[in-house]
Steps between C-alpha positions, in 0.01 A plus 500: 500500500242348265555771238878466521479123453276540196736753345777240515264247339405741221868578437547129418855500636704176492528299822868430568632184668841526667729247670750727677819384669525534877701823460243645257215392729660679796498824301147451369197666660219243480202366694504166678276342765786309665875451512623320188792268431642348184415627155228765516266576210413869467196623307510863390215704355686813386367809667282301738651219705798279569444186707630152570250251358495144369145521362360526148509839329385653172752612242354851471274690740230550237415130528357564849212710372312757704558491879207585727522510881168390651573531871756547775495400867751528785655160567773390743664841521481556125230505239333235284403621153234332286538552127403376156698519177459426132188307400398449864495878548283536189253237624491665844425834332219344294332359811523829687387702200199272467413566864541876461276496192235300686510733800483799266184362339339415833564849638433683172834673543796550270777246556742768622237614752404163655694562822317830554168331425570223752597756766174683437302177520679405822415838653136465401489149649650625826237775521225245437644273771480786748142570397405131522665478840294790629178356356581164658560668833158664485336176388667302777387751759139472380528122515662512843214711635281190476684347796493606864815485711528158663733280704395202290674387177378665181518282189431659160496331158529735198546287191563793265781656705866492396767402755593868537138590570452238771811626677378860488149406611625275779724777634208743509275252680737397776628854559140607557444213740238325287624169633753372749644310204402597146527253211432609142506237223478513123467203268249218457441131569791364699766752400507830687750780541474666836612794711453480876578766755446608858590789728511273808609151391833373365406397147815294444394234750140500377610476138728206569214308662246580228740423217568158648129427534381646169779392265620857495819685427608851588632725770558857601532713811340503844232737366416331169562183303421410141491173313276231354260242642413175321165436667134583446326802647329310781826339615670840512219654703496209742876502551513873574208484743652207687838670517 
């Protein structure tokens, strides 16, 4: 479609405007979005299109300049096409070419090979994520071994953890029965991200109460909740113990 449209542009054919009579219109094969009455204006691009239109048109197709489709999505039973033409298409190409050149330099890859280089980098990152996940699992197990199983709450503050790490660590601790309720927090001062879980308690009810008391937000399932607390360490510890 894009190539065919550009061929018509390059051919620089004249755009024809017609005002057919009703009899001529009845014999004419043209596009229209709705039923028309009265005098109808027909725009014809020879070899490409014939449609009813009252809009502004160029005199020759070459005036349009290059046509570049940039996207297409399904919309209301049809499709919606995004496109650029003329100078806008040139500017769009310049921006994208600049990005390709930058990516090429960053990856030390030829411009025509940047997609392959990104796929390789993505694969390497995925392999590293798996390795990091396994190392974290081993580390968390060593850390968990410090605690004995207990029916009391276990509250752990690990300021260097990421939100994903506190969730993984919390899951390990409560599944191994290290606490009736296990709370793992990361952050500092009066801003903490938390993960809290239990194999015996409904965490949704507990989370609702703690969030209300500690200026928190978050939620989750009966087994685990995640969110944030806006309170200092001592207030968090006290609230969990009292609960």
